[in-house]
C-alpha positions in Angstrom: -31.3 33.2 -7.7 -33.9 33.4 -10.4 -31.7 35.7 -12.4 -29.1 33.8 -14.5 -26.5 36.6 -14.4 -26.8 36.8 -10.6 -26.4 33.0 -10.3 -23.2 33.2 -12.4 -21.9 36.0 -10.1 -22.7 34.0 -6.9 -21.0 30.9 -8.2 -18.0 32.9 -9.2 -17.9 34.4 -5.8 -17.8 31.0 -4.1 -15.0 30.0 -6.5 -13.1 33.2 -5.7 -13.1 32.3 -2.0 -11.8 28.8 -2.6 -9.1 29.9 -5.1 -8.0 32.6 -2.6 -7.6 30.0 0.2 -5.7 27.6 -2.1 -3.4 30.4 -3.4 -2.6 31.8 0.0 -1.9 28.2 1.3 0.4 27.4 -1.6 2.2 30.7 -1.3 2.8 30.2 2.4 4.1 26.7 1.8 6.3 27.9 -1.1 7.9 30.6 0.9 8.4 28.4 3.9 9.9 25.5 1.9 11.5 27.9 -0.7 9.7 25.8 -3.3 9.5 27.3 -6.8 6.7 24.8 -7.7 4.4 26.0 -4.9 5.2 29.7 -5.5 4.4 29.5 -9.3 1.2 27.6 -8.5 0.2 30.2 -6.0 0.8 33.0 -8.6 -1.6 31.2 -10.9 -4.4 31.0 -8.2 -3.8 34.6 -7.1 -4.1 35.9 -10.7 -7.3 33.8 -11.0 -8.6 35.5 -7.8 -7.7 38.9 -9.2 -9.5 38.2 -12.5 -12.7 37.1 -10.7 -12.5 39.7 -8.0 -12.3 42.7 -10.3 -15.1 41.3 -12.5 -17.4 40.7 -9.5 -16.8 44.1 -8.0 -17.6 45.8 -11.3 -20.7 43.6 -11.7 -22.0 44.9 -8.4 -21.3 48.5 -9.6 -22.9 47.9 -13.0 -26.2 46.8 -11.4 -26.5 50.3 -9.9 -26.2 52.1 -13.3 -29.6 52.7 -14.8 -28.5 54.0 -18.2 -28.0 50.9 -20.4 -25.4 52.5 -22.7 -23.3 53.8 -19.8 -23.5 50.4 -18.2 -22.4 48.7 -21.4 -19.4 51.0 -21.7 -18.3 50.3 -18.2 -18.8 46.5 -18.6 -16.8 46.5 -21.9 -13.8 48.0 -20.0 -14.1 45.1 -17.6 -14.3 42.7 -20.5 -11.0 44.0 -22.0 -9.4 44.0 -18.6 -10.5 40.4 -18.1 -8.8 39.6 -21.4 -5.5 40.8 -19.9 -6.1 38.7 -16.8 -6.8 35.6 -19.1 -3.5 36.2 -20.9 -1.7 36.4 -17.5 -3.4 33.2 -16.4 -2.2 31.4 -19.6 1.4 32.6 -19.1 1.4 31.7 -15.4 0.0 28.2 -16.0 2.5 27.8 -18.9 5.3 28.3 -16.4 3.7 25.7 -14.1 3.5 23.2 -17.0 7.0 24.0 -18.2 8.5 23.4 -14.7 6.4 20.3 -14.5 7.8 19.0 -17.8 11.4 20.1 -17.5 12.0 19.6 -13.7 9.4 17.0 -12.9 7.9 19.0 -10.1 4.4 17.8 -9.2 2.3 16.7 -6.3 1.3 13.1 -5.9 -2.3 12.5 -4.8 -3.4 9.3 -3.2 -6.5 7.6 -2.0 -10.0 9.1 -2.1 -8.7 12.6 -2.8 -8.1 11.4 -6.4 -11.8 10.8 -6.9 -12.7 14.0 -5.2 -10.4 16.0 -7.5 -11.8 14.2 -10.6 -15.4 14.9 -9.5 -14.8 18.6 -8.8 -13.0 18.9 -12.2 -15.8 17.4 -14.2 -18.5 19.4 -12.3 -16.6 22.6 -13.1 -16.3 21.7 -16.7 -19.9 20.6 -16.9 -21.2 23.8 -15.4 -19.0 25.9 -17.6 -20.3 24.1 -20.8 -23.9 24.2 -19.6 -23.7 27.9 -18.8 -22.3 28.7 -22.2 -24.7 26.6 -24.3 -28.0 26.9 -22.3 -27.7 30.7 -21.8 -26.3 31.9 -25.2 -28.8 34.8 -25.2 -27.5 36.2 -21.9 -24.0 37.4 -22.7 -23.3 40.7 -21.1 -19.6 41.7 -21.1 -19.0 41.0 -17.4 -20.9 37.7 -17.4 -19.1 36.6 -20.5 -15.8 37.4 -18.8 -16.8 35.4 -15.7 -17.8 32.4 -17.9 -14.5 32.4 -19.7 -12.5 32.6 -16.5 -14.6 29.7 -15.1 -14.0 27.7 -18.2 -10.2 28.3 -17.9 -10.4 27.2 -14.2 -12.3 24.1 -15.2 -9.8 23.2 -17.9 -6.9 23.4 -15.4 -8.9 21.1 -13.1 -9.1 18.6 -15.9 -5.3 18.7 -16.4 -4.9 18.0 -12.7 -7.5 15.2 -12.9 -5.6 13.6 -15.9 -2.4 13.7 -13.9 -3.9 12.2 -10.8 -5.6 9.3 -12.7 -2.4 8.5 -14.6 -0.4 8.5 -11.4 -3.0 6.1 -9.9 -2.4 3.8 -12.9 1.4 4.1 -12.4 1.8 5.5 -15.9 5.5 6.4 -16.6 4.5 9.3 -18.8 2.0 10.9 -16.3 4.0 14.0 -15.6 5.2 14.6 -19.2 1.8 14.1 -20.9 -0.1 16.2 -18.3 2.5 19.0 -18.6 2.0 19.0 -22.4 -1.8 19.1 -22.0 -1.3 22.0 -19.6 0.8 23.8 -22.1 -1.9 23.4 -24.7 -4.5 24.8 -22.4 -2.2 27.7 -21.6 -1.9 28.6 -25.2 -5.7 28.5 -25.6 -6.1 30.9 -22.6 -3.7 33.4 -24.1 -5.4 33.3 -27.5 -8.8 33.8 -25.8 -7.4 36.7 -23.9 -6.0 38.3 -27.0 -9.3 37.9 -28.8 -11.0 39.7 -25.9 -8.5 42.5 -26.1 -8.9 42.9 -29.8 -12.7 42.8 -29.8 -14.2 46.2 -30.8 -16.9 47.9 -28.8 -20.2 48.2 -30.6 -21.8 51.6 -31.0 -25.2 51.0 -29.6 -28.2 53.0 -28.7 -29.5 52.8 -25.1 -32.4 50.6 -26.3 -30.2 48.2 -28.2 -27.8 47.9 -25.3 -30.4 46.0 -23.3 -30.1 43.1 -25.8 -26.3 43.4 -26.4 -24.4 40.2 -26.9 -20.7 39.7 -27.0 
């Protein structure tokens, strides 16, 4: 736990388990009820799990590679692959937001669960921002990928929080405004993923690779 990169991986692992459970539950409900809303939501969470899972698996593999340049080359492949996953995340959440805007499909939360959702969302966003700012010097390819995926997850939680709070206030534009916010976040995810795919790998010596930053 004293190593920042290991802490990032452990936190992402916990999030992976939670997202997997949510995705499986929504997919089961969607198939049972023949609900497009639940199925599309499930696809988003399962893509999120795939993105985190492949990065965490390769992180464990990377720790066994002693040669810094070889490790960097392998991590950069994961970085590019994570860019593809981020694009898929953006597209899947765009579909969720479009269905929410055009059809009006959405879940209505009530009671204490609203405050729980809001608390979790702001904690996710807070940790994502803190991890990015406080540890700028530790930006290996895989860790950078995990941070971007966590940031995307946090932003989606903020969209859900906005929606639940507006519903609590009986806002007539709760669904439409939250859907538009979700669409905006989706575009940002896709653009971030494209930037990851277009980023060029640096030609580094083994010594320089130890300090590599992306």
